[in-house]
N, C-alpha and C positions, 0 to 999 in steps of 0.2 A: 792165718794166711788165706784160708778158704773164704772167710767173710769179706776180706778186702777184694778178692777176685769177683765176688758177686756184685759188690758196689760198683766196681770198674765196668763190669759188663752192662749193668743197668744204665749207667751214665752214658755209655756209648750208644745204647739203644735209643735213649731219649733224644740225643743229638741227631741221630739218623732219622727219627720220626719227625722232628721239627723241620729238618732240611727237606724231607720228602713233601711235607704239607706245604711249605713255602713254594717249592718248585711247582706243585700242582696249581696253586693259586695264581702264580705268575703266568703259567700256560693258559689258564682260563681267561685272565685279563687280556692277554695278547690276542686270544681268539675273539673275544668280544669286540675289541678295537678294530680288528680286521673286518668283522661282519658289519659293524656300523659304518666304517668307511666305504665298504662295498655298496651298502644300501643307499648311502647318501650320494655317492657318485652315480648310482643307477638312476635315482630320481632326478638329479640335476641333468643327466643326459637326456631324459625324456621331457624336459621342460616343465616339470611340475613345480608349482609355486608353493614353497613351504611356509605356511602362515603360522607364526608363533602364537597368535592369539587363539588358535585352535578352532577357527571357523570352518575349516575344510577338512575332509578326510584325506590323510596323507597316503593312503593305499594307492599304488599305481593303477591307472585306469579309472579311478573314481571321478565323478562329475561334481563340480562345486554346486551347492544348492542355489536355486534361483531366488534372488531377493525380491520381496514385495515392497511396494511404496512405504508400507508401515515400518519395514526394517531399515529403510534408508537413513543414513546418518545426516545430520545438518551439514550444509555445505560450508567449508572453511572460509573464513573471512578474507584470507590472504590469496584466494584464487584470483586469476585475472577476471576483469569484469565480463568478458565475453564467455567465460565458463560458469558464470553465476546468473541466477534469475534475479534481476534487479528491477524494482518498480521505481522509476525515477520521474514519473509524470505526476506533478502536484495535483492536477485536476482529478485524475483517476483515484489517487489516494484520498482526496477530499471527499469524493462521492462515496467511496467505500466506507470512510469513517462516518459520514453523515447518515448513512443508511443504518448504522448500528447505535445511534445515540439519540437521546431526547434532550432538547435544550429548554431551559426555563429560567426565569429571572423575576425579580421583584421590582416594581416601580411604585415609588411613594408608599413603601411598606404594604403594598397590595400585590398579591401574587397574580401574575397574568399567565394563563395557560399557554404553553409553547405549541401545543397541538390542538387544532380545531376538531370538532366532532366529525368532520369529513375525513380526518386523517392527515390533512395538509398542515404544514407549519403556519403558525400565526406570526405575522410580521412584527406585531407589537410585543410579543412575548418571547420570540425565538432569538437566538444569537445569530451571528453571521460567520461566514468562513471566507477569509481573504487569502488563505495560503496559496491558492491557485491564481490569484488576480495579480499577476506579475507584469502584465502589459498595460500601457496607458495610451488611451486615445485622447488627443487634444486638438483644438482648432481655435482660430483667432477671432472670427467674426463675432461670436457670442462668448468667447473664452470658456467653452465647454470642455470639461475633462471628465473622464470616467475610466476606471480600471476594468479590464476584461481578462478572461482566462487565457492561460498559456495554451498554445495550439489552436487558437481561434484567429480568424481574420475578419476584415470589415470592408465595407464600401460606404462612402458618404455621398450625400446629395446637397447641392446648394440651390438656393432660390434667390435671384437678384443679389448675388454675391454674399448671401448670408446662409448659414447652416439651416437646412430644412429637415434633415434626418440622417441617421446612421443605422446600417444593418450589420450586426455581428453574427457570425455562425461558426460552428466547430468544423474544422477540417483535419482533425487528428485521428480519425478512424476509431475513436472511442464510442461514438454514437452512429447508429444507422436506422433511419435517416438522421441527419444532424439537427440539433436544436437551433432556433433563431432568436435573437434579441433585437427588438426594434426600438431605437431612441428617436422620438419625433418631437419637433417643435409644434406647439399647439396655439391656436388663436384663443386669447383669453376670454373673449365675449361668448364663446361657445361652451364654456365650463358650466356644468350643472351639478352641484354637490349632492343632490338627491339621487343621482344615479349610482352613488357609491355607498356601500354598507359600512365601511370602516374609514377612519382617518387617524393618522398619527402625526403629531407635531415633531418636526425635526428642529434644527437650530434656528433657521430663519425662513422656513417654508413648511408646508404641510403636504403629506403624502396621502392621497385618497385611493382606495382600492376595494376590490370585492374578493370573494373566495375564488379560487381557480375554477375554470370552466372546462368540462370534459365534453368532447364531441368526436365520436367514432375513433376512440383510442388516442386522440390528441388532446393535450391539456394546455391551457393558456391562462395567463394572469397579467393584468395591466395595472400599473401604478401611475397615477396622475400626480405630477409634481406642481403644486400651486405656489407661485412665486409672487414677490412684490415688484418684479421688473416688468418689462413690456412683453415678455414671452413666458408661457408655461411650457411644460414638457411632459411627455408620457414615455414610460419604459415598459415594454411588453415582452414576455417570454412565451415561446411556443415550443412544445416538446412532446415527443411520443412516449406514452406509458406513464401511468400514475406513479408507480414505485420509483422510477427513474426521476420523474419530476420532483417528487418529495425529497429524494436524496440530493438533488441539485439546488433546491430552494435556498439553503443557507449561503451558497455561492452567489445566487441571484440577488439575495438580500444584501450581500456584501457589495455587489456592483451598484445597487441603488444608493447605498450609504456612501459610496466613494464618489458619486456624481456631484460635480460642482459647476458653477457657471458665473460669468461676470467676475466681480471681485469678491464674491461670497463663497464661503466654504462651509460644508456641514458633514 
């Protein structure tokens, strides 16, 4: 009988011990929940932004770190256009691209250098850039057509009801001062091939030209277009700055190759 009493007492003690431990844990959990709710409501009341990514200190009164440009994240593609930096000028993109690349090609299995010793592009060996040449000038007296860059404008002159010349210039604030391109009708009897260092045969005409000329920071280059018709033509680019001129040359070459007249195209 005494042995049974001891077992009964021990069992009752264990039940009491487990119950007390469970009650203590419940009290601790309730206290933790109350504390967390109190802290969360306190931070919300003070207007503190809780960042789950852990970028900011959540302590009240702390100051978010200042982000440097290097820490900036790429701008989302789905932002409105007016909230994103968008380069949508084909001419500006073309110039930026041309300033970072070298163009070369082979003609009749003979490699022609795309860059001259002076650093300028070689018309015979370099490629063209027509991505910005989205506007077209055309007239009826000589059936002249030529593509010219977006953001440019022109004024033309007639002589005895025939085209005498066209002046193109940039008015898109990319350049200051703006570059000019002059397309002029030439008298054939005045042509002298010895005045030109290079010549390149196109489809049904020949382009004669020299290296670009520099004068007091201004660079110019003239292409004389020799034809089999009654008129010859010249196309001249004038621009400030050697580096800018070089970057624009592939666009200028594209204009020259887009030029056509009469019933011929090249």
